[in-house]
Structures are given as C-alpha cells and as structure tokens.
C-alpha positions in Angstrom: 0.0 0.0 0.0 1.3 3.4 -1.0 1.3 6.0 1.8 0.9 9.6 1.1 3.2 12.2 2.5 0.6 13.6 5.0 0.1 10.2 6.5 3.9 9.7 7.1 4.0 13.1 8.9 1.2 12.0 11.2 3.0 8.7 12.2 6.3 10.7 12.9 4.4 12.9 15.4 2.9 9.8 17.2 6.4 8.2 17.5 7.9 11.4 18.9 5.3 11.6 21.6 5.8 7.9 22.6 9.6 8.3 22.7 9.3 11.4 24.9 7.1 9.6 27.4 9.5 6.7 27.6 12.6 9.1 28.2 10.9 10.8 31.0 10.2 7.6 32.7 13.9 6.5 32.5 15.5 9.7 34.0 13.2 10.1 37.0 10.0 8.3 36.7 9.0 5.5 39.1 6.4 3.8 37.1 6.7 0.3 36.1 8.4 -0.7 32.8 11.2 2.1 33.1 14.9 1.2 32.5 17.4 2.0 35.4 20.4 4.5 34.7 23.7 2.7 34.2 26.7 3.4 36.6 29.4 5.6 35.3 32.8 4.3 34.0 36.2 6.1 33.5 38.6 5.3 30.7 41.2 8.0 31.0 42.3 11.2 32.7 44.2 13.8 30.6 46.6 15.0 31.8 47.2 12.4 34.5 49.8 14.2 36.5 50.3 17.6 38.2 52.7 19.5 40.3 52.3 20.6 43.9 51.0 24.1 44.3 49.3 24.2 40.8 45.8 23.9 39.4 45.5 21.4 36.5 42.6 21.4 34.1 41.8 17.7 33.3 39.4 15.9 31.0 37.8 12.7 32.2 36.6 10.3 29.5 34.2 7.6 30.2 30.5 6.7 30.0 27.1 7.2 31.7 27.8 10.7 33.1 24.7 12.6 34.0 24.1 16.3 34.2 23.4 17.7 37.6 24.2 14.5 39.5 27.8 13.8 38.6 30.6 14.6 41.1 34.4 14.3 40.9 36.6 13.5 43.9 40.3 12.7 44.4 41.6 10.3 47.1 44.4 11.2 49.5 45.1 14.6 50.8 45.8 18.0 49.2 43.7 17.8 45.9 40.3 19.3 45.3 38.2 19.0 42.1 36.4 22.1 41.1 34.5 23.4 38.0 33.1 20.0 37.0 31.3 20.5 33.6 29.8 17.7 31.5 30.4 17.5 27.8 27.8 14.8 27.1 27.5 11.5 28.8 31.0 10.4 27.8 33.3 13.2 29.0 33.6 15.9 31.6 36.0 18.6 32.4 37.2 19.6 35.9 40.1 21.5 37.5 42.3 19.7 40.1 43.6 22.2 42.6 46.8 20.6 44.1 47.9 22.1 47.4 51.6 22.9 47.9 51.8 20.1 50.5 49.6 17.6 48.7 50.7 14.0 49.1 53.1 13.1 46.4 52.5 10.1 44.2 49.5 8.4 42.8 45.9 9.5 43.7 42.7 7.8 42.6 40.1 10.0 40.9 36.4 9.0 41.3 33.4 10.0 39.3 30.0 9.6 41.1 26.5 9.7 39.7 23.2 8.6 41.2 23.9 5.2 39.6 27.2 4.6 41.4 30.9 5.6 41.5 33.7 4.9 39.0 37.4 4.9 39.9 39.9 6.2 37.4 43.4 5.3 36.5 45.7 7.2 39.0 46.5 10.9 38.8 50.1 11.5 40.0 51.2 14.4 42.1 54.8 15.5 41.5 56.9 18.0 43.3 57.9 21.2 41.6 61.0 20.9 39.4 64.1 21.2 41.6 66.4 24.2 41.3 70.2 24.1 42.0 71.8 27.3 43.0 75.2 26.3 44.4 77.6 23.5 44.9 80.1 24.0 47.8 82.9 23.4 47.5 82.8 23.6 43.8 86.3 22.1 43.1 88.1 18.9 43.8 91.4 17.3 43.1 92.0 14.2 41.0 92.2 11.1 43.2 90.2 12.5 46.1 86.8 12.3 47.6 85.0 15.6 48.3 82.0 16.0 50.6 79.8 18.7 49.0 76.6 20.5 49.9 74.1 21.4 47.2 71.7 24.3 47.8 68.6 25.0 45.9 64.8 24.2 46.3 62.2 21.4 45.9 64.6 18.6 47.0 62.5 15.5 47.9 63.3 13.2 50.8 63.0 9.5 50.4 65.1 6.8 49.1 65.7 7.3 45.4 63.5 10.3 45.0 66.3 12.8 44.6 69.4 11.9 42.6 72.6 14.0 41.7 74.3 13.7 38.4 77.8 14.9 37.4 78.5 15.1 33.7 81.7 14.1 32.1 84.0 11.2 33.1 85.7 10.3 36.3 83.4 11.7 39.0 81.1 9.3 40.9 78.3 10.5 43.3 78.2 8.7 46.6 75.1 8.5 48.9 72.8 11.4 48.6 71.3 12.8 51.8 68.4 15.3 51.6 68.8 17.5 54.7 65.8 19.7 53.7 63.9 20.9 50.7 66.7 23.4 50.0 69.8 21.4 51.0 71.3 18.1 50.4 74.8 16.5 50.8 76.7 14.0 48.8 80.3 12.6 48.3 82.0 13.3 45.0 84.5 10.5 44.3 87.0 11.8 41.8 89.1 9.3 39.9 92.8 9.9 39.5 92.2 10.2 35.8 89.0 12.3 35.9 88.6 14.8 33.2 90.1 18.1 34.2 88.0 21.3 34.1 84.2 22.0 34.8 81.7 19.2 35.2 78.0 20.0 35.1 76.1 19.1 38.3 72.3 18.7 38.3 69.6 17.4 40.6 66.7 15.2 39.5 63.5 14.5 41.3 60.1 13.2 40.1 59.3 16.8 39.4 62.1 17.0 36.8 65.8 18.0 36.5 67.4 21.2 37.6 69.6 23.5 35.6 73.3 22.7 36.2 76.1 24.3 38.3 79.8 23.7 37.6 82.1 21.6 39.7 85.7 21.9 38.6 88.2 19.0 38.7 91.7 20.0 39.2 95.0 18.2 39.0 97.1 17.3 42.0 99.0 20.4 43.2 102.6 19.9 42.0 105.5 19.5 44.4 109.2 20.1 43.6 111.7 18.1 45.7 115.0 18.3 43.9 117.0 19.9 41.0 120.1 18.1 39.8 122.5 19.6 39.4 121.5 22.6 41.5 124.1 25.1 40.3 125.7 26.4 37.1 128.3 28.8 36.0 127.6 32.2 34.3 127.6 31.8 30.5 126.8 28.1 30.7 123.8 26.0 29.6 123.1 23.4 32.2 120.9 20.2 31.5 118.9 19.7 34.7 116.4 17.1 36.0 113.6 18.3 38.3 111.8 15.7 40.5 108.6 16.0 42.4 104.9 15.1 41.8 101.8 16.4 39.9 103.7 17.4 36.8 101.4 17.7 33.7 102.5 17.1 30.2 101.6 20.2 28.1 100.5 22.0 31.3 103.6 22.7 33.3 105.9 25.7 33.3 109.3 26.3 35.1 109.9 29.7 36.5 113.4 30.8 37.7 113.6 34.0 39.8 116.1 36.8 39.4 117.8 37.8 36.2 119.9 35.9 33.7 118.5 32.3 33.9 115.8 30.9 31.7 114.4 27.4 31.3 114.2 25.9 27.9 113.7 22.5 26.2 111.3 21.4 29.0 109.9 17.9 28.7 107.6 16.3 31.3 108.8 12.6 31.1 106.4 11.5 33.9 104.2 13.0 36.6 107.3 13.0 38.8 110.1 14.1 36.4 110.9 17.1 34.2 114.0 17.6 32.1 115.0 21.0 30.9 118.0 23.2 30.1 118.9 26.2 32.3 120.5 28.9 30.0 122.6 31.2 32.2 123.8 34.5 30.6 127.4 35.7 31.3 126.0 38.5 33.4 123.4 36.4 35.3 122.9 37.3 38.9 125.2 35.3 41.1 123.8 33.3 44.0 120.6 31.4 44.7 117.7 31.6 42.3 114.2 30.3 43.3 112.9 27.6 40.9 109.2 26.7 40.9 106.9 24.6 38.7 103.4 25.8 37.9 100.4 23.7 36.7 96.7 24.4 36.5 96.6 23.0 40.0 99.0 25.5 41.6 102.6 26.3 42.1 105.2 24.4 44.0 107.2 25.6 46.8 110.6 27.0 45.5 113.9 25.1 45.4 117.3 26.9 44.9 119.5 26.9 41.9 122.7 28.6 42.4 124.5 30.7 39.8 128.3 30.7 40.2 131.1 32.4 38.4 133.1 30.3 35.9 136.1 28.5 37.4 139.1 30.9 37.4 142.5 30.0 36.0 145.9 31.3 37.1 148.5 31.5 34.3 151.3 33.7 35.8 152.7 35.6 38.8 155.1 38.5 38.3 157.4 38.9 40.0 157.4 35.3 41.3 160.2 35.7 43.9 161.0 38.0 46.8 163.2 38.2 49.9 162.2 37.7 53.4 161.1 41.0 55.0 159.9 42.6 51.8 156.4 43.8 50.8 156.2 43.2 47.1 153.4 44.2 44.6 152.6 41.2 42.3 150.4 41.0 39.3 148.5 37.7 38.8 147.2 36.8 35.3 144.6 34.3 34.4 140.8 34.1 33.5 137.3 34.6 35.1 138.5 36.9 37.9 135.5 38.6 39.6 135.4 42.3 40.6 134.0 41.2 43.9 134.3 37.8 45.6 137.9 37.1 44.5 140.7 36.2 46.9 144.4 35.2 46.6 145.8 32.4 48.7 149.4 31.8 49.5 150.4 28.5 51.1 153.0 28.0 53.8 153.7 30.3 56.6 154.9 33.9 56.8 153.4 35.4 53.6 150.3 37.6 54.0 148.2 39.0 51.1 146.9 42.5 51.1 145.3 45.0 48.7 143.7 42.6 46.2 142.5 44.6 43.2 140.8 43.0 40.3 141.6 45.2 37.3 139.9 42.9 34.8 138.6 39.4 34.3 142.1 38.3 33.4 144.3 40.4 35.7 144.6 41.4 39.4 147.2 42.9 41.7 148.1 42.2 45.3 150.7 42.9 47.8 152.6 40.0 49.3 153.8 40.9 52.8 156.8 38.5 53.6 157.7 38.2 57.3 161.4 38.7 58.1 161.7 35.7 60.3 158.7 33.4 60.0 158.4 33.3 56.3 159.3 29.8 55.0 162.2 30.1 52.5 161.3 28.4 49.2 158.3 27.9 47.1 154.8 28.9 48.4 151.7 27.7 46.4 149.7 30.7 45.2 146.1 30.3 44.0 143.0 32.4 43.2 139.5 31.7 44.5 136.3 33.3 43.2 132.8 33.2 44.6 131.1 30.1 43.4 133.8 29.5 40.7 136.2 27.6 42.8 140.0 27.7 43.2 142.6 27.7 40.5 145.5 25.3 40.3 148.5 26.8 42.2 151.7 28.4 40.8 154.9 28.8 42.9 156.1 32.0 44.5 159.6 31.7 45.9 160.6 33.3 49.2 164.5 33.8 49.5 166.8 35.0 52.2 170.5 36.2 52.4 172.6 33.5 54.0 173.6 34.1 57.6 176.5 32.8 59.6 175.8 33.3 63.2 179.1 32.2 64.7 182.4 31.3 63.1 185.0 30.1 65.5 188.7 29.2 64.9 189.9 27.7 68.2 192.7 28.1 69.0 193.7 30.9 66.7 197.3 30.1 67.3 198.7 26.7 66.5 202.2 25.2 66.8 203.8 24.3 63.4 203.1 20.7 62.6 200.0 20.5 64.7 196.4 20.8 63.6 193.4 22.7 64.8 189.7 22.6 64.3 187.7 25.4 62.8 184.0 25.3 63.9 181.0 27.3 62.6 177.4 27.4 63.9 174.1 28.9 62.9 174.4 28.9 59.1 171.0 29.7 57.7 169.6 29.9 54.2 172.7 28.2 52.7 172.8 26.0 49.7 176.6 25.5 49.6 179.5 26.2 51.8 183.2 26.3 51.1 186.5 27.3 52.6 189.1 29.3 50.7 187.1 29.1 47.4 186.6 25.4 47.2 189.5 24.1 49.3 188.1 21.9 51.9 184.4 22.1 51.0 182.1 21.4 54.0 178.6 20.7 54.7 176.7 23.8 56.0 175.1 22.3 59.0 176.8 23.4 62.3 179.9 21.4 61.6 183.7 21.8 61.7 186.8 21.2 59.7 190.2 20.2 60.9 193.2 22.1 59.4 197.0 21.9 59.8 198.3 25.0 58.3 202.0 25.2 57.5 202.1 28.9 57.9 199.9 31.5 59.3 196.8 31.6 57.1 193.5 33.4 56.8 190.6 31.0 56.2 187.5 32.4 54.5 184.1 30.6 54.9 181.8 31.2 51.9 178.1 30.4 52.2 175.9 30.7 49.1 172.0 30.6 49.3 169.0 31.7 47.3 169.3 35.3 48.6 173.1 35.7 47.8 176.4 35.0 49.5 177.8 35.6 52.9 181.4 35.1 54.1 183.2 34.8 57.4 187.0 34.9 58.0 189.3 33.5 60.6 193.1 33.8 60.9 195.2 31.0 62.2 198.7 31.9 63.4 201.4 29.3 63.1 204.3 29.5 65.6 207.5 27.4 65.6 
C-alpha cells in the first residue's frame, strides 16, 4: 500500500510523543516498565599528573555521566576537584587544585552519579621541578673524595626520590642525603684520571631536572723536591732534572727567579720528572735563584738553583820571587777573575796577602807581605778563589833569604907548626853551599867543623851561598915554631 506524505508526517508525530514519554520515565519516573540508569565508567584522565601548588585542568573520558548528578573527587590529601562540567554522557571537564603540601604520588580520581561511583586510573602528584643554586665546595682534586653541599629548592626526601648527576667522566656520586627541601649532601668520588675542568652538576626528582652548576676537577698540586745539578756557571747551559709530583705534560711551566736564567727544552717525562736546560747568561745574577713549577693545580714551593762564576784559572805571577822582610806588589794573570768575591791564597807560613785589586777578568794585583823571620824560605803555592767559581791550580812564589853565619870560631887561633886545629861554625842559615878558601876543603853547611894543619899563618874564608846571595866569614890562624 502506498502511503501519502501527509500520512507519514502524522505517524512521525505519534512516534515522537511515545519516545518522549519513555525518556521521561527512565530519567526520573518511578512507574513500572522504566529502565534504570547505568553506573558511570572512566577510561582515561588527561593529563594524568600535576605539580604541587598548581591547578590542573583535566578531561575525564568515560560513559554514563549525568548532568546535575555527577561529582568528581580525588583520594588522598591535598587535591580538590572544582568546576566540573559535563560535555555529554562520555566526557567531563574539571580543575584539580593541588595544594603545595599535597601528598606526592598516585591519587585515585572518582566520578560519582546517582547510579554509582567509578574509579579512574591514577593521577600522580609530582613535586615542583628542583632548582640548584650552588655547589660547595665547587672544586676537587683528582684522586680525592670531596663532601659537597648542594643548595637550591624542591629537593625531595625518600630513598631514590632525589638523585645527583655529574657530567663528564671520572666523578662518581656517593650516597645522597636530603637535609631539607633546600639542601642536600653527597660525596663526589674523583678518579685519578678524571677529566680536568668543569663538570655540570644537576639534581633530578620526580618533578624534573634542575639546571646545572659547575664543579671543577683540578690536577694534584705539584711539588718540587730536587733539582740536579743545583748550580751552574755564568755563561753556561746546564741540563737539569727536576723531580717532584703532579707534573702535567703540556700544562707545566718552570719559573726561575732573578735575572739571567731561563728554562728551555722542557719535557715532562712522567708526573714525577721534568727535564730542561737552564740557560745562564754571562751576566746572570750570582747566588741562589728560586725555581718553581706551575700547573693548572697550583705552584710548587721553591727550590734553589745557584749561579756561580766560571772556574778561574791562574797563568802567571810577576814577580814570582822576593826576599824575606819585603812587601812586594805582584800581578796575577789568568781568567774569570771577579770584581768582587775574588781572593788570593798563599800556602806555607809567613806570607800575607793585602790590597787585592781585580783590574779585569784576566788580571789582578796584590801585595805579598813577607815576614822577616817566620816566612818559609822556598816555594809557596799561590792560587786564586772566586765566589762560586772555585779555586785555581797553584803556581809557585819563591821566598828567598840572604845566608847568615851566626858564629864562626877558629879555636885556637894560634897553632904550633906541625899541629892541627879545628875550625867550627854554627848557625848557618839559608845556605845551599859552603866552602872554605874558594873550594879548598868544602864542607857541609850544618853546624859542623873542619880540621886544618896550616904550614904557615893563614887566613881562612868561609863562603856560604844561598838563594838570597852570598855571605862570608874569615878566621886567621897563626902558626908558631
């Protein structure tokens, strides 16, 4: 049967009335034949986490939400749901106001209607992101363990809830102790080979990760225990070895105080040894110079390196002889004489040195004062000493004396013909040879005597020759029948 359009329109109005009557019965009617409302369900909460002290707008998706009879609640303490608004029976919006002291962790969100209550997946309360403002101390030495204090905000107590990270290699973080929300302590264990320089330190909690603060790893402060050799002469280049600790290849320098000494050709052969050359100018300051080694970790205590004059030499003495009792001006020639710090030495006894004047590096003058009686006759060793340069080999300076005959005795002075007599002499000094009557009856010049038997009256002449000249003594012997 074909229905006309007006008929169809009348049937539509009838169906609309019937449907409206059925809906009114299901929402609030109590007559028989109505269907009960279904309990709500929750499938998701977006977002599902928030930070203490904030208000988080969330959307709850589910089913069977009812306008006017749907409420939202959050378990635990510190979270309040406000502004619940339905967007149909499958979604609602709300704002979760999280107190600054709200319980951290997971909270259950419930949606309640007249038909029942649904429990959502959890909504997690996190602390605010931590901040890190300082690390104290902020440096540590390779191979050490440093107890540090970190200052900031929003640190969270509880095992594993707050961690500390140090970027780079070689620094390990020991146990972390949260003292308060703004302070924590930890041990930084620095390996011997830890990377030198700044390492970024950060703090992480469930609220996030802080910005970083620097912690600098430094090398062991160097020490300097010895320099070998520890002296050198002006004008020389001296290879030296420095021993100590904490020397860094490519990061160590040698400083020599004073003027005239520079370090070159430096090589760090190990953390305990450096080789170098000390270049000493001819005019370098004499005496001790402080030597230090500097690395990024600091500067050593100083060790002395002494600059000395070059070893002097002595080539000549003029004059090289003088008599007892004289004061003679002598000129000494050689090399490396110093204007100050030069002395002249004379061996033996009885010769004093005065008025030393260095006229140049190769010449000096002095006065040799030779005692009249105590000066040893013969060669005296003369040498020159300079400050730090040492002492020359010696050259001889000869002290001489005129021979002396203290006593000459002819006893008796009269002798009977055919008899003999003894001539005796004493106290001969500074003599090399002695003779009587020009070679007749040569004698030894040591307090001795000679027996003579003159045939006639005779004068005997004793001649004594020494380095200072000749002395004579006469004695007449008269011969009687």
